[in-house]
N, C-alpha and C positions, 0 to 999 in steps of 0.2 A: 253228744259231744264229737268234736273231729279230732282225729289223731295224725299226727305228722304235717300238719297243715299251718303251724305257727307262723311261718315266714309268709306264708300267703295270705293269711287273716291278718296279719300286721299291715302288708302292702295294701289290701282293700279297706281296712280300716283308715289307713292314710288318706286315700281317696276319696272316701266318705267325709273324713275331717276337713279335707280341702274345699269340698262342696258345701260344708257348714260355713267355711270362711268366706265364701264368694267366689271361689276358684274352681272352674270347672276342669275335668279331666275324662279320658276314656282309657279302657283297659280290655284285652282279649285275653280271656282263660283258654289255654290250648292243652288239649290231652284226649287220650284214648277214651273209649267207651267205658263206663263204669269208674273212672279215675276219681270222680268226686267233683265234678263242676258244678252240678245242680246243688250238691249239699253246700258247697261255698256261696253260691247266689243265695240259697236258704238262710244260711249263716248272716248273711250281709244284710238281707231283708229283716231277719229278725233283729239285728243290731239296730238299724233305722227304726223299727217298731218299738225297741226299748226307748231310744229316744224321745219317741211319740208320746210314751205314756210316764213321762216324768222326767227323764234324762233329755232335755231339750238341746239345741244346738248353741245355747248359750245367750241367745237374743229372745228365747221365747218362742221361736217358730219351730214347727214340726218337719220332720223330712218325710216327704212324699214319695210314695214308690209305684211306678208303672212298670209292668212286667209283660214279657211276650215271649212264646215258646214256639220254636219253629216246629213244624208238623211234616213229617215226609211227604204222606200222599198230597199235601196242598203246596208243593213246591213249585207246582205250575201255576197256582190261582194268584193272579195279579193283585199285589197289595193286601192278600190276605192277612200276613204279620202286621201291616201296620193297621188295619181294621183292629185287630186285637188289642193292639197297643192304644190306640187312640180313642177308641169308641167310650170309655168311660169319662174322656174328658172334652167329648166334642162341644159342650157348651162354651168352650173357650176360643173357638174358632172365630167369634166375632170380633177378637181383639187383633186378628190378623190383618195385613194388607189384603186389600180385596183380591187380587190374582192368586195369592196363598191361600186365602179361606176358601176360594172357589176351587182351587187344586184339591184340599182335603175334603170339601164336602161331595165333590164328584167321586172320591175314592170311597168315602163312608156312605154314600148313596142318600145323603139327606140334603140335597140340593139339585137344581136343574141347570148349574154353571156349566159351561163348557172349558174344557182345560186347554190350556196353551200347548204348544208343539213342543216344548222342551222338558226331556224327563227329569232335569235336576231342578224343576220348580218344586217338586215333591220334597226333596231334601232340604231345599231352603223353607219350605213352609215347615216342616218336622223342627228345623232348628229354632224356628220363632216361636211354634207352640210350646217347645220345652222350656225356652227362655222365658215366655210368658208365666208359664207354671211356675217357673223358679222365683218369680216375683213375689210369690207368697211364702216362699222358704224353700230350703235346698230340696233339690230332686233328684231322686235315685231311679236310673232307667235300667232294668235287667233284660237281657237277651239271652235266653237258654237256646240250645240246639240250633245255633245260629248257621250251621251247615244245611239245615232243611228251611230257612226262611226262602221265599220266594224272591227271586233276582230284584224285583223293583223294590221290595221292601228294604233288601240288604243295601241296595245302593242309596236309599233315601237315607237311611239309619247311618251309614258310614259317610256320607258327604255331610250329614248334621255333626257326627263324632269329631270329624277333623276341623271343625269350625268353633268348637266349643272353646272358651278362654275364660270369661269373667261373669259367667251366669249363675254359677252356683249348682251345676248339673253334673252329676256323676254318672257315667254310662259304663256298664260292665257288659261284655259279651263273652258268651261260653261256646267253644266249636270244637268238634273232633279234629284231630291232627292228621287224619287220614282221608277226608272227605273233600278236598278242594277249596275248602272257605278261605278266602285270603282278605286281609284288611290293612291294605297299605297305607302306612301312616299312623297306625294305631299301635302303641305299645303292647307286646304280649309277655304274658307270664305262664310258662309252660309248667304243667303240673307234673312231676316225677311220682312214680310208684311208691308205696310205703316200705321203709326198710324192715327188718326183722323185728325190732324192738316195739315200733309203732302197729306192726301187723298184730304182735303177741296181745300188745295192750288191747287192741279191738277185739280180737278173739276172747280175751279174759272176759271184757266188759259184757260179752254175749254169754259167759258161763261155761265157756269151754275148757275143758281141762289142759293144763300146760302140757302133758304128754303128747297131745294130739296137735299141738300148735305147728310143729315142723312141717308134717306132711301138707296141712292145708296152705300153710305159707308158701310151700314150694311149688305146689300145683296153681296157686293163685298169682305167684310171681308178685306179690305186693299189689295188685288190684283191689281196691277197696270192695267193689261190688263184688267180685270174684270171690274174696274172702267170706263176704256174707252169704252168697249162695252156695258156695262149696260146702260151708258149715252147715248151713240150714240141710243140704242134701245128704249129710255124712251118713245118717242112720238107715238111708235108703239105698245109697250107692257107696258103700264103705271103701271099695277098691277103684272108683273111677279115676283113671288117669289116660290121658291121650295126649300126644306130640302136637297139639294144635294150639293156634293164637288163642290168648286169654279170652277174646271177646267171644269167640267161637265156642270155646269149652263153656263160657257164661249161656251162651244161647243155648247150647245144646242142655244144660242144666234146666233152662226154662222150658224147653221143649218138652223134656222128660215129665215135668211137674203137669204142664199142661195137659200132656197125654193120659194122664191119671184122673182128669176130671171127666164128668160126664159128658156124652156127646152133645147134649143140647145147651151146656154151658160153653163148649169149645165153639158151637155155632155164634151164640152171641158174641163171644169174644173176637171171633172173625169178623162179623159185622161190625164191631165197634173198631177192630183194627183197619179194615178196609174204609171205614168211613173217615177215620183219622181225626177229626176235628173234635170230638167228643161231644157232638151235637145231639142231646138226649131226645128230643121230639123225632129228629129224622132217624135216628136209631131204632125208635120205638114203632115207627111206621113202616120201616123196612123189616124189622123183625116179625112184625104182625102178617107179613106177606110171605114169610118163610116159616110161619107157625111156631115160633118161640116168644118168650115175653121177657120183661126185666127180671122177673124172680128165678129165671135160669142164670143169671149173674151173680147169685148169692153164693155159690161156692167159690168162685174166683175173687169176691171180696173178702171171703171168710180166710182164705189162704194168703190174703195180702198182694194179690197180682193185680187188682184193679180197685178202683175207688168210684162211688157214684155220689157225689154231693153238688150242691148249689147248680142242679140242672145239667152238669155235664158229667161224662164218663172218661175216667182217666187210667191210664196204665201207669203202675209204679214205675216203670223205667220203659223206655223206648224200645229197649231190646227185648221185651217182653210181647209188645205189639208186632215186631219184626218176625219173632220166633211163632207167634201165633199164625200170621199170614204166610209165611215161608212153609209152614208144616202142612198147610191145606192143600188138597189136591186142586188141580186146574179147574175142573168141573164146579167144585164148590165155591171158588174165588168167583167164578163167572157168574153163578147164580147169584152170590151175594152182592156182587156189584150191579147187576140187573135189577135186583129189588131196590138197592139206594137209589139207582137211577129212575125208577118209577116213583119213588117216594119223595125225591127230591123236589122243593119248591123253587130253589134257585137255579137258573138256567147254567149258569156256569158249573155248578156242582154236579147238575145232571150230565151236562157234556164231558165232565171229568170220568163219570162212571161209564158213560158208554164208550169211552175210549178203551177202559178196561175189559168191556165186554166183548169188543171187536177181535175177532182173530183173522180177519181178512178185509178185504174191500166192504165198506160199508156206507154207503152213500147217506143215510140218516144221521149217522154219528158223524160224518164228514161236514154235513151242514151245520150241525149244532155245534161242533168245534170251530167253524170259521165264524160262525155267529158270536161265540165266545171270544174269539180272535179279536173281532171287530171293536167289541165292548172293551177289551183289554187295551186296544190301540188308542181308544177314545179317551182312557184315563192316562196315556203316555206310559204304560206298562209294557214298553217295546220289546223288551226281553221275553216276557210272558206271551205277548202277542204273537210273535215270531214263532215260538215253539208251538202254539196251537195251529196256526197257518200250517206249519210244516206237516204237524200230524194230521190235518185235514187233508192235506195233499197226499199223504200216504193211504188214506182211506177212500178217497172219493174213486169213482167208476169212471168219471169223465175226466181225459186226458188235458182238455182245454182249461177245466177249473184246476186240475192238478199243477199246470204250469203257472196259471194267474197266482193261486195261492203261493208257490214256491217264490215266485218274484216278489210278492209283498213280504213274505218271511224273510227274504234275503234284505229288501230294504229295512225292516224292522230291525233285524240283526244288526244292520249298519248303524241305525239310530241310536242303538242301545250300547255301541261302542264295543260290538263282539265282530271285529273286522274278518277273522279267519273263518267263522260259522256264516258271515254273510256271503264270502266269497265261495264257500263250498255250495250253499243253497243256490246262489246265482249261477253257479257252472251246471248244477243239476237242472235248474230251470231253462238254461241255454240249450242243453242238450234236448230236453223235451220239446221245446218250441221250435228248434231246428228241424226236428222230425215230424213236426205237424204239417198239414198239407197246404194249409195257408201261410206258413213261416212264422205266424205270430199267434198268440193265444190272448183270451180275455183277461180282464183282471178286476178284483173287487174295488170300486171305486169309493163306495162310501161305507164299507164294513159289514154290510148286510147282504144276505144271500140274495135278496129280491133285485140288488143293484147287478146282478152278473150279467155282464153283456160283452159280446164281441168288442174287444178294445185293442187296436193294434200297438197301444203305447206299453203294454206288457214287455214285451220284448226290448224296447228303448228303456224301460225302467230296469230291466235286469243288466243291461250294458250300463247305464249310468252309476248302479251299485257296484259293479265290478270296477269300473274306473275310479271311483272314489275310494275304493279299498286300496286300488293299485297306487292311487296318488298320495294317501296318508301313511301307507304301511308298506309298500313294496316298490317296485320299480315306477318311479314317477313318468318316465317316457311311455311306459305301457298304458298308462290312463287314457291319452290321447289317442294313441295307435287303436286301442280296443274298440273305442268309439268309432272311429273311422272304419274299421273293419267290420263293425255291426251295420253301418250304412251301406258298405259294398256287399256285403251279403243279402241285406234286404233288397237293393236295387243293382244286381251285378251288370246289366247292361242298360245302365241309365242313359236317358236321352234328356234334354233340356226339358224342365218341369215335371220329370216322369217319377222321380223319387217320393217314397211314402211321405206322409204329413210331418212324421215324427223327425224325420231325417234333419230340417232344418235346426231344430233344437240340440239335436246330438252333435252336429258340426259346429254349432256355436260354442257348446261346451268343450268340444275336443279341441277347438282353437284356444281356449282359455287356459285348459290344462297343459296345452303345448306351450303355450308362452310361460305360465308358471313355473315349467320344468326345464325352460330353456332350450325347447326342441323346435328349431325354426322350421324344419321339414314338415312337421305335423301342422303347425300354424298355415304354411304355404298350402298343403294338400286340403286342408278344411276350407280354405278359402276358395280354391279352384271348384271343389265339389259343391261347394253353397252356390257359385255363381253358375255351374253347368247344370248339374241334376236337378237342384232346387229352383233356378232360375232367379234367384235373391241376393241383393247386396245387402250387407250389414256394415255399417260404421265402425262396430267393434273389431269384427274378423278383418275387414279390408285395412282399418288402421294398423292393427297387429301385423299384417302381412307386409305393410309397407315399411314398417320399423324393422322387421326382420331383414329387408333388402337395405336398410340404413338409410331409408328415405324419411327422415323426420319432418322436412319441409311438407310432405302430403300426409304423412302417417298422424302427427299430434294433432291437426285440426280435426281429423276423423275421430280420434278419440274423444275431444273435445264435445263433438256431436253426439256421440254416445252417451257421455255423462250428462250433456243438457237434456237428453230425451228421455232419460231413465227416471221413472218414478221414484219418489222419495221413501214411500213405504209401501209395505207389501202385506198380503194376507198370511193366514197360517202355513198354507201349502207351500210358501216361498221358503220354507226349511227344508225343501227335498234337496236332493243332491246336485242336480244342475242347477237350479236357482242359487244354491249358495257357491258354487264355482264361479258364477258370473258376479255376484255380490262381492266375492273376495276379489276378483279381478277389477271391478270398478274402484275399489279403495287403492289398488296398486296404481291404477290410471290416475288418479289425482295427485301422486307423487311423480308419476312420468312427465306429466306437463309442467312440473316446476312450480306450479301455483302452491306454495306451502302453506297459505291461509286457507284456501279453499280445500286443500287435503285434510287439514286439521279440522275444518269443519265438517267434511264428509266423515272421518274417522271419528269424530265426537259425537256426530249424530247416530253413526251406527253403534257405538258404544252404548249411548242413550237408548237407543231401540232395543238392543239385546238386554238392557238392565231392565228396564220398564216390561218388557215382555217376558223376562225370566228366561231368556234364549241362552243359557249358560254355555252349552254346546258350541255356540258360534262366537262367543266372546274373546276367546284366545285371538283370533285373527285380527279383530277389530281393535283390541288392545295392543296388538303388535304394530300396527301401522300408526294408532296413535303414539306410541312410543317413539317411533320412527320421527314424526311431526315434532314432538317434542325435543326430540335430540337436535334436529336440524334447526329449532328455534333457540338452541341453547339453554333450554332447561333439563339439565341431566337429571336433576332429582325427581321431575316428574316422569321423564323417561323411564328412569329406574323403576318407580312405583307401578307405571303401567305393565312393565316387563314381568315385575315380581308376581303381580295379580295373574297375568296372563300365564306364567309358569306354573303356578298353584293350581290353576283351574284346568290347564293342559295335563297334569300329571292326575287330578281326579277324573278326568274324562278319557284317559287311554291315550291320548294325542300325542305319542311318543316322537314323532317327526316333527310336529309344532314345536314341541320343547327344543329341539335341535335348531330349528330355523330361529327361536328367538335370539340365540346366541350372537347373531349378526349384530342386532343393537348394542349389546354389552360389549362386544369387541370393539364396535367404533368408539364407545364411550371411552373404553381402556386405551385405546390408540390416542385418541385426543390427549389424554392424561398422562401418556407415556408410561403406562402400566404393561410392560414388555411381558412380564410373566403372565398375567392374566389373558392377554390377547393370545398368546402362544397355548395356554391351557386350552382355550376355547377353539382354537384351531386343532388341536390334536383330538378334541372330542367330537369333531364334525366330520361327517362321512364325506369323501370326496365329491358326491354328486351334489351336495349342499353347500359346498366350500367358496362359492363365488363371493358371498357377503364377507365372510371373515377372511379370505385372501385380499379384500379391498381395505379391510382394517388393517392387515398386515403391511400393505403398500404405504398407507399413511404413518404406520408406526415407523417404517424404515426410513421414511423421508423426515420424520420428526428428529429421529436420532441421528440423521446425516448419513445413513448407509444408502445412498443413491444407486449404487448398482444394483442392490437387492430390490429396491423399490421399482426400479425400472425393468427388471427382468422376471419379477415375480408373476405378472400377468402379461407375459410377451410368447406367443402373441395374444391380442386380447381376446376375451371371451366371444364365442360367435352370437350372431342373432338377439334373441331376446335378453341374454344376459349382459349385453352392451347397453342396455336401458334400464337396469334396475336403478333404485333410489342411489345406491352406492357406486356402481360402476361410472356414472356420469362423474362424480366427483374424482373418482380414482383417474380418469383421463388427465384431469387439470394435475393431480399429483405426479403422474408420470411425465407429464410436459416439464413440470419444475425440476425432476430428478434429472431427465436428458439435459436440460440446459447446465444445471450446476456440474454434472459430469464433463461437459463441453462437448456433446454429441447431440447438439440439437435437431440433426436430420433424423434422429431416431424417434423423434416426437411427431414427425409430419403427419402420419395416419391419427394418432390421438388428437392432435390440432384440428384436423379435418371434422373428425367426428364431433368434437367440442362445439366448434363454431357452427356445423351444420344443426345440431341440436339446438343451440343457443338461437339461432335465426328462427326457427321454427316455434319456439314458446315465447310468450310475451312476459315471461318472468323477469324482472330488472337484475337479480342476483345471478342469474345464468349468463346474461348478456355481459354482465360484469366480470364474471369468471373468465368468459372467453376473451374478452379483451385483456384481462390481466395475463392470460397465456400468450395472446399475441404480443403484449409488450416485453414479455420474456424472451420471446423467439427473436423479436426484433431489435430488441435493447433500445427501445424509445420510450420516451415519458408521456407522450400525449394518450396513449391506451390507458395508462394507469390513470392519469387525471379523469377520463371518461369514465373508467370502472369506477372510481370512487364516487362520481356524481350519482351513478345508478345504483350503487350501495346505499346511499343515502334514503333511498325509497323503501328501505328495509329488507328483512329476510337473510337467514343464514349468517349470524353474526362471526361465527369462525371463520367462514369465507372472507367476510370484509376484513377482519383482523389480518388475515394471511395478504390480501391485496396491500393493506397499509405497511405490513412488513417489508413486500418486495419492494414496494414504492419508496419507502424509507431507505432502503438498502441502494437503491438506484441513485436517489438524492444525495445520500452520503458520497457516493463513489464520485457524483458529479460536481462535488465540493459546494453543495448548497445544505449545508448543515442545519441552519434554523427551520427551512422547510423539512427537512427530514426528522428532526426531534419532533415536530408537531405530530406527524403520522403516527410515528414509532411510539409515542406516549399513548396515542389512542389504541394501538395495536395492543401494546403491552397490558393496559387497562382490561381490555377483552379477554385476553389470554388467561390474565390471573383471575378473572371472574369466572371462566371456564374450568379453571385449575389445570390448564394444558401446560403442564411444567416443561417439556421439552421447548416449546413455542415461548414461554416466558422467558426462558434462558437465552434464546436466540434474539428476541426483541430487546431485553435488557442489554446484551452484548453489543447489539446496533446502536442503542442509544448512547453507551458509553463512547463507542467508536465516534460518533457524531458531536461528541463534546458534552455530553451530559453531565454533569460531576456529580451529583447526588443520584444514584441509581442504584437499586438493588431489587434483585428476581425476588419477589416475596409473594407468599400467599395472601389474599386480601382478607380483612376482618371476618371472622366467621360469620355466614348468614345464619340466622336462628333456625331455618327450615333445615339446614345440614344436621342439626341435633335429632330429628325425627326420624323414626323408622319409616320405611316406605308406606306401610299401610296408615300409620299416624299422619303421615302428609295427606294422603288421599282423604281420610277423615276431616282433617282442618280444613282443607280446602272446600269440601262440600258444606261444612258447618259454616265457615266464613261466607258461603253464597247464599246462606239462608234456609238450609235444609236442616229438617227436624233430625233428631237420632234415629227416629223410626223410618224416615225417608233414607237416611244415609245407610241404615242396616239392610234396607230393601235392595240398594243400589249396589252394595258391595258384598253381598250374601254373608252377612254377619247377623249376629243377634245386636238388638237395642242395647243391651248392658255391655256388649264387648265395644259398641261404639263408644259408648259413654266411658269405658275404662280407657280408651285410648285418648279421649279428650282429656280425661282427667291426668294421663300421663304427660300429653303433650303441653298442657297450659303452663306448667312451670318451666319448662324447657323454651316457650316462647315468651316468658315474661308477663303473662296476663293470667285474669284469673276468671274470665267469663267469656260467654259469646259475643257480648256487645264490644268488650275491649279487642276480642278476635277480629271482628268486623273491620275495626280501625288499623289492623296491622297491615303492612306491607309485605306480602308474600312474595313479591318477585313475578 
């Protein structure tokens, strides 16, 4: 029986009941050691078992329970927890999509499949297998001692937990409140200590006389485990009391009990504590080497400190294992780990024990740790692999290997989303490589020690990692300058064609980072060094340099060459830092060239690539660009859906800067719709270094609301270099020209007009040429450019810009006393503004129509579009379903479970007025 936990039991019972009703949920129990987390999990498992033995869920289906417990010695064993959780259900992997099944088989060691390069594929696979199991009935997933889960398992489980919706899965995690385990997005239930009344009831249940309750309760401070242990130790230590934390006093009590056991029993307990997993065969092999056997555990079993059952050795509480291990002298611990290493049949387990044996440099242990790191990397357990490479680097006697392994540890830490750790490792590797005689160290290229060879790319890899960290989390300008400095240090007296071979890639990446950071000087420097020291020309770098000089005429054709010559697909290693920077820039180039259809196709293809290969970490940027193309095409709901998904993934992957940058799309939508409060909220939340996109939205908002002075001065002078060629800045030049003319100060628009016309001449996009003609018509106050602009607008692209041209031309025609012609173009403008829900512009167009003699005109919102009733995720699901994708295919693409996809369809059908996929296929979704 549990005391003082009625509220917590009610919360857990409600979670289980929700799962039985088909609704999923997750909860984290948080509390100190001994507070009763495991007891609550046991109670919940017992409640589920009671349903399985007669008290069913109401539809005849039983509750299935999966359980995993974190083990402290296994915290560095990649996916050790996931193997424990999924081993009993590995027969269900055949039901998963092929990439997900391959990912889990590689982890379980039951297949030869190769893993993909994205660590989040595992989380998606876990979500899918949990959903598949829930098809048979409600599923209860219990995770105890979550603070000791290996990081790869924890990330996979949390990724799945955040996406549970309508599968019938309840996931409950339990973790200590002082061990750094965090679960963002998962509700937490803190467990308080017991009050005096509940503590007394617990002691009374154990037969303790009421007269002795007070002192025990005072010493235990309401910690349930402390109450039990202090009560048990009462007869042996009647006056024990010390001003220590409760957990420390409980550990002290355990150490006292352990100290009273026979020496051979203590040795067997130490072997079990050092082994950690409860692997009885391994424990017996190691104990034989140390001259003890299973019979020596009898006394520990008799006193209730340990249990041996079902082929496993288990401590009653983790604090007992900790007390056993910490109370042993160093020499005894080393001897035990040496025996475990000799007895281990699993190479990763052997490597872990060799690490514990090492008290200084140890090349044998270092090589085994590096091999284990390579295996972990192959399973995309990047955090574990990083830690193992770092440990190997500490133990190796070869400084070249140390530099190589530190470089790889840094890269893997970055891939795992741990940027601060990556930067620290990269800095250490840089200091070491700079101190080597040849300036660069070798690198493990294939994850095995046999592949070790001198490779000057190690220093370049370190520099790329540090640049990626700086770009995503630190000073964006430092990303490019760090790479430039690396090339300069590697070739300080460079002459033509004298730079090391890796310099070309570093300089290209430096130019990409410089452009994305708005640092024109970095782009120029990279281009100059590429041309001199490397002796190479590159259309990407040269094109960016020309744009930095405001030379769109020559810069844009070079970027076109870059995109045309770039392969459409890449291999797994294209996921590294440098390749990803170039890929990000390629998507941006599509927008720079003004060919919105091509940009949309490029972004869509990249999103599909990321989805099909489960490259979840790369997906937010691709979705960001896709959202921009949707917005430019006037598809605001689709843009919102893409941004919403990108934000969710960016939160899961720790991409805080990407979250901020996504605000530019939302700000632009809000500005078009006249939502001043939303635009200003986004502006306030954006750091100054990332404000260009949001500032452009503020200019448009000012213009729409008639605040022409603010619109003209907000970006005056205009942003320098690369920021002048963002997808928003180009439209903003036209906004400022209109503001200057409406203020009666056209001379202030001369520079913006020159920039706009120069860019329009260099691109073949009809909409861009139309906008430039509109701006010229405003300045010259002539009708001919307006007519030419509308002719170009008829070729398609950017409906908001077309409506603005129609509005301005209609105004000119009305002033020229040509009301019939004015009304025709103004009606078209009004219809587009209404469809886009561009409220300020709707009001302006309606006012102009009335002034032109239209008798029946009222600014109005158009009839509701059915898709406006859908949530962003429902819209994504509906569009994919309408395109013929099955629920399973949609689930794989959107990183959801199949049941959740069907739940979204179930909710969307009545909103759309349809009842089946067949009817959905005939629906016009715009």
